N, C-alpha and C positions, 0 to 999 in steps of 0.2 A: 663113226665119222661125224664130225661136227656139222658140216654143211651137207644138207641132203636136198634133193629136188622136191618140188611140189608134187603131191600125190605119188609118193615113192613106189607103191605097189603097182599102180598103172604104168609107171615108167619102167619098172622091172619087167612087166608083161611085154611091153614094146621091145625092150632090149633082148629078151629071150627069143621073141619071134622074128626079129629083124637083124640080129648080129650073131657073130660067132664068139662072143665074149664068154669067159668062164663064169661059173656060178659065183666064184669068189670075187671077181671083178664087178659083177652086177650087184652083189650083196654089199660090197664096200661102197660103191657109188650111191646106192639107194638107201643105205643105212639099215639094211635088213640082215637077218641071220642067213647063213649059207644054206641051211636045211630048208628054210622057208622058200628061198629062191628055187631050190631043187623041187620042192613040193609044188610050186607054181608051174614049173616046167612039166612036171608029171601030171598036172591036173588034179592034184589032191587037195590043194588049198586055193582060196581066193578064186573060186570058179565063177566065170561070168564077168570078171573084171575086164573092162575094155582098156587096151593099151593106149598110152599117150606118148606122142613123139617128143622127146626132150630137145630135139634139134629145132623143131618149128617154134617151140616156146622159148627158145634161146637159153636153155639150161645146159646144153651140151653141144659141142661142135663136131662136125664130121671128122676133123683132123684128130680129135681126141679119141674117137672110136677107132679110127684106122690105126693109130699108134698103139692102142690097147690090144687090138686084134693081132697085131704083129709081135707083141711082147706080152705073154701071159702074166708076167710079174709087174706090169705097169698098172698103176691105179689112176683112173680118170679123175679129172678135177672139174668141179662145177663151174660153169661160165658165170662171169659177173656181168650184170647189165651195164651197158655203155652209158646210159643216162639214168639218173635217179630222179624220180618225180616226187617232189616234196609236197606232202599234203598238210594243209594248214588245219590244225585242230583248234576247235573252239574252246577257249578257256572256260572252265567250269566256274560258276558263280562262287563267291567266297562263302564258306560255310561258317556259320556262327553258332556256337553251342547254345542249347536251349536256355541254360542258366544266364546267358548274357544277352539274349534277344530283347529282354525287357529294358535293357539299358541303351538300345539303339536310338530311341527318340531323344534321350539326353545328349548323346553324341551328335546327332543331327542338329539339334538346337545350338550346340557349341560351335559347330562349323559354320552354320548359317550366320551366327552372331559375330564370330571372329574372322571369318574368311568368306565374305559374301561373294567374292569373285569365283569361288569354286562352284561349278555347275551341278545340277541335280544328278546328271549321269555320272560324274566323277564321285559324288558322294555315295551313290548307289553301289558303284564298284568297290569303293574303299570299305564300306561298312556292310556290304551284302544285303542291302535293302532295296525297296522299290521306289519309283518316282511318286506314286500316289501317297505313300507314307511320308516322304520328304515334303511334299506340297502341303499335306495336312499339318505338319509341324510348322511350316513357314507361315501359313495363314491361321494357325491356332484353331484348327477344326479337328485336331486329333482327339480321339475319345478320352485320352488321359492328359489333356493339355494342362489341367490345373496342377498336375503332379510332375510335370516335366521340368527338370533342372539341368541347364547346360553343363556338361562335363566333358573334359578332354577324352576323346576316344582312345588315346594311348593309355591313359590311367585306367580306363574301363577294360582294357585288354582286347579291344575290337580291331586294332591295327597296331603296327609298329611306328615308332617315331620316324624312321626312314621312309616308310610308305606315305605317311601324312605329309612330310616335308616335300616329297616328290610331287604329290598331287597339288599342293599349294604353289610350288614353284612353277609347275606347268600351267596352272590357271592364271597366275600373275603374268607370265610371259604372253599368254594368249590375249589377256585383257590389254596389255600394253601394246601389242601389235594391232589390235582392233581400234585403239584410240587414235584418231587423226592427229597429225602433228599441227602445232600452232602455225597458222599462216601469217606471215609478216609481209606488209606491203613493200613492194620493190619498185624502183624507178625504171621506167621503160627506157632502154638505151636508145640514143638517137641513131637513126640510120642515115645513109648517104642521101636518100631521097627526101628526108625531112628538111624543110627549110626552117632556118632559125626564126623564132617569133620576133616580129618587129617590136622595137622599143616603144614604149608609150610616148606619144607626142607631148612635148612640154606645153603646159597651159600658157596661152598668150598672156603677156604682161598687161596688167590693167593700164588703160590709158590715163595718163596723168592729166588732171584738169588744166586747162590753159592758165599759164601764170597770170596772176592778177597784177595789173599794173600797179607798181608801187605808189605811184602818185599820179593824180590827175592834173591835167593842165589847170593852172590857177586863173581865175577870172580877175583881171586887174581892178575892175570897179568894185568887186566884193572886197578885195583886199583893202583898198583905200577906205571903203565904208567902215570897215572894222577898225581902221586906225583913227576914226573920228571925223573924217571929212565928209561933209554933205555934198550932195550933187544937185545941180540946178536942172531946170527943165531942159536946157540945151546941152546938158552934159558937162558944163564947166563947173569947177569948184568955186565956192564963195569964200572970200577971206573972212577971218574972224574979226 
């Protein structure tokens, strides 16, 4: 039988002690040989094994047992769990062959130079290295800094081109998302409660100076004096 219950011998012990199933039915359900089930029932084998109830641990239903007890030719089926609990397994770190481990500093230097947006954590997962090693390559404190030559990790066989492209694309998207958008000034829309700004008052026109009289009133005596006429003491003119 392909599917067998957990701890089949203990399950068989419980079925022998608590049901009227045949040895063949118990053997088929537990994945055991019929003679072994008979030996358990006779106390010849597996002495001292404590039975386990397959109903309480949800491996068998009471209906299946009743159906099998009423029909010796019926073979019981293992119950399937109603819910499956998925367990998250931690991904093992990338294994790098010993022959290629000395090339990792060169690959780190290449990524740091050509793709500075890739984080140390991403480099570590991609190349199977540690953050202290990456940092030592960045600040040139690595013990072999003088001999480090940046080389493409794909050509070195440390990763595939698809893996490298995926890491670079993810890092670029993260960097673009973290970069703030350029803020452009916007005009504040006027609201109903805002009063329009008053127009600037026109500068008062400069006062024109009073018009100068075009001509002053003429003095008759001065006019005659200029014409050559002299004047007497009493104001009358003398003949020539």
